[in-house]
C-alpha positions as CSV (number, residue, x, y, z in Angstrom):
1,M,0.0,0.0,0.0
2,R,1.5,3.4,-1.0
3,P,0.7,6.9,0.3
4,Y,-2.0,9.1,-1.3
5,V,0.0,11.6,-3.4
6,T,-1.0,15.2,-4.2
7,C,1.1,17.1,-6.7
8,H,1.0,20.8,-5.5
9,M,2.3,23.3,-8.0
10,L,2.8,27.1,-8.3
11,S,2.7,27.9,-12.0
12,S,2.4,30.7,-14.5
13,V,0.2,30.7,-17.6
14,D,2.9,28.9,-19.5
15,G,3.8,26.5,-16.8
16,R,6.8,28.2,-15.2
17,V,7.4,31.0,-12.7
18,D,10.7,32.9,-13.2
19,V,10.6,36.0,-11.1
20,G,13.0,37.8,-13.5
21,R,10.7,37.1,-16.5
22,Y,7.3,37.9,-15.1
23,S,5.5,41.0,-14.0
24,R,4.1,41.5,-10.5
25,H,0.8,40.1,-9.4
26,H,-2.0,42.3,-10.9
27,E,-2.9,43.5,-7.4
28,G,0.7,44.5,-6.6
29,W,1.7,41.4,-4.6
30,D,5.4,40.6,-4.7
31,F,6.4,37.0,-5.4
32,E,7.1,36.3,-1.8
33,R,3.5,36.9,-0.9
34,S,2.3,34.7,-3.7
35,N,4.8,32.0,-2.6
36,A,3.5,32.3,1.0
37,V,0.0,31.4,-0.2
38,Y,1.5,28.4,-1.9
39,G,3.0,27.3,1.4
40,E,-0.2,27.9,3.3
41,L,-2.2,25.7,1.0
42,A,0.5,23.0,1.1
43,A,0.0,23.0,4.9
44,L,-3.8,22.6,4.4
45,L,-3.2,19.5,2.2
46,G,-1.8,17.8,5.3
47,G,0.0,14.5,5.3
48,E,3.1,13.2,7.1
49,A,5.6,14.0,4.3
50,A,6.3,16.4,1.4
51,A,8.5,15.4,-1.5
52,I,10.9,17.2,-3.8
53,G,13.6,16.3,-6.4
54,S,17.3,16.7,-6.0
55,T,17.5,20.0,-8.0
56,T,15.0,21.6,-5.8
57,A,16.7,20.2,-2.7
58,I,20.1,21.5,-3.7
59,E,18.6,25.0,-4.2
60,L,16.8,24.8,-0.9
61,L,19.9,23.8,1.0
62,G,22.3,26.4,-0.4
63,G,23.4,25.0,-3.8
64,A,26.2,22.6,-2.7
65,E,26.4,19.2,-4.4
66,F,28.0,16.1,-2.8
67,T,31.3,14.8,-4.3
68,H,31.4,11.0,-4.3
69,T,34.7,9.2,-3.6
70,G,35.6,5.7,-2.5
71,P,33.7,2.5,-3.0
72,I,30.1,2.1,-4.0
73,T,27.8,1.1,-1.1
74,S,27.3,-2.6,-0.4
75,T,24.0,-2.2,1.4
76,T,20.5,-1.3,0.5
77,E,19.1,-1.3,4.0
78,T,16.7,1.4,5.0
79,H,18.1,3.8,7.6
80,H,15.9,5.5,10.2
81,A,17.4,8.7,11.6
82,P,16.0,10.1,14.9
83,R,12.9,12.2,14.2
84,K,12.4,15.7,15.6
85,A,9.9,17.4,13.2
86,E,6.3,16.3,12.6
87,Q,6.7,16.2,8.8
88,L,9.3,14.5,6.7
89,M,10.9,16.2,3.7
90,V,11.5,13.4,1.2
91,V,14.2,14.0,-1.5
92,F,14.1,11.8,-4.6
93,D,17.8,11.7,-5.5
94,S,18.9,8.5,-7.1
95,A,22.5,9.7,-7.8
96,G,23.0,11.2,-4.3
97,R,23.6,14.7,-5.4
98,T,22.2,16.5,-2.4
99,Q,24.6,17.6,0.4
100,Y,22.8,18.1,3.7
101,P,23.5,20.3,6.7
102,T,22.6,18.8,10.0
103,T,19.0,18.6,11.1
104,E,19.9,21.0,13.9
105,A,20.8,23.6,11.3
106,T,17.7,23.2,9.2
107,G,15.1,22.3,11.8
108,M,13.7,19.8,9.3
109,D,13.7,16.0,9.1
110,F,15.0,14.8,5.7
111,L,14.7,11.4,4.0
112,A,16.8,10.7,1.0
113,V,15.5,8.2,-1.7
114,V,18.7,7.0,-3.4
115,G,20.0,4.3,-5.8
116,P,22.3,1.4,-5.0
117,H,25.2,3.0,-6.9
118,V,25.8,5.8,-4.4
119,S,29.1,5.7,-2.5
120,E,29.5,4.4,1.0
121,R,30.8,7.8,1.9
122,Y,27.5,9.3,0.9
123,L,25.6,7.0,3.3
124,E,28.0,8.1,6.0
125,H,27.2,11.7,5.2
126,L,23.5,11.0,5.5
127,R,23.9,9.3,8.9
128,D,26.1,12.2,10.2
129,A,23.6,14.8,9.0
130,G,20.7,12.9,10.6
131,V,19.0,12.1,7.3
132,S,17.0,8.9,6.9
133,C,17.6,6.8,3.8
134,V,15.5,4.6,1.5
135,F,16.6,2.7,-1.6
136,A,14.4,2.9,-4.7
137,G,14.7,-0.6,-6.2
138,Q,17.6,-2.1,-8.1
139,D,18.2,0.9,-10.3
140,G,17.3,3.7,-7.9
141,R,14.4,4.8,-10.0
142,D,11.6,2.5,-8.6
143,I,9.5,5.3,-7.1
144,A,6.6,2.9,-6.4
145,A,8.8,0.7,-4.3
146,A,10.2,3.7,-2.4
147,L,6.6,4.9,-1.7
148,Q,5.7,1.5,-0.3
149,T,8.7,1.7,2.1
150,L,7.6,5.2,3.1
151,S,4.2,3.8,4.0
152,E,5.3,0.6,5.7
153,D,8.4,1.8,7.5
154,F,7.7,5.5,8.1
155,G,3.9,5.6,8.5
156,V,3.3,8.0,5.6
157,T,-0.3,7.8,4.4
158,R,-0.4,11.2,2.6
159,L,2.5,12.8,0.6
160,T,2.5,16.2,-1.0
161,L,4.7,16.4,-4.1
162,M,6.2,19.9,-4.3
163,G,9.1,19.4,-6.8
164,G,9.9,20.6,-10.3
165,S,9.1,19.4,-13.7
166,T,11.4,16.3,-13.6
167,I,10.2,14.6,-10.5
168,N,6.6,15.7,-11.1
169,G,6.8,14.2,-14.6
170,V,8.2,10.9,-13.3
171,F,5.3,10.5,-10.8
172,L,2.8,11.3,-13.6
173,R,4.4,8.9,-16.0
174,D,4.4,6.1,-13.5
175,G,0.7,6.7,-12.6
176,L,1.5,7.6,-9.0
177,L,-0.4,10.9,-8.7
178,D,-3.8,10.8,-7.1
179,E,-4.6,14.5,-7.0
180,L,-3.4,17.8,-8.5
181,S,-3.3,21.2,-6.7
182,I,-2.3,24.0,-9.1
183,L,-2.0,27.7,-8.2
184,L,-1.8,30.0,-11.2
185,Y,0.4,33.0,-10.8
186,P,-1.3,35.9,-12.6
187,G,1.7,37.6,-14.0
188,G,2.6,38.5,-17.6
189,R,5.8,37.6,-19.3
190,T,8.2,40.5,-19.6
191,S,11.4,41.2,-21.7
192,E,13.7,44.0,-22.6
193,R,11.7,44.5,-25.8
194,A,8.3,44.7,-24.1
195,G,8.2,48.4,-24.5
196,N,8.5,48.1,-28.3
197,H,5.2,46.3,-28.6
198,R,1.8,47.8,-28.7
199,C,-1.6,46.2,-28.3
200,S,-4.4,47.0,-30.7
201,R,-7.9,45.9,-31.0
């Protein structure tokens, strides 16, 4: 049995929000206020865990990527780190790209979903940072198997997917989305040439 999965997105008309390319909200909100609404609605969706991909995680945690050295891991056992927060932040990261600060520094409980080809040094890094670990099948890309482990071993019954296009697309492709929650950011695309265009009826 896997968790119920809601994909929660903040999007523009063309499917992407890039603050540098879009105008402000039509009522003058800045992007931070619009993003706060996204966070509030995510909280209302509930559940024991939220999920993101590695690219989003790296941006969230300051941009550092882990450098693998030494032998590949010889274990695929699930690791349970001590829990401090009510909700898990699950990072789907088959290659082990994400470098984590300690849970004390972030105030968040992370769980990394990795592949069997990550280094032993990376698993040591996860343990030292207080990050739980789940292996996603034989190739590190079996999302359904990872979700089943989240349900059975971590008690996750509802999961909110809050990642970018790659991880969202994988969940959609594999038929693992139960619900979509989409916020549309009402801003128009801008460019340096915008002033050279005129609208006419």
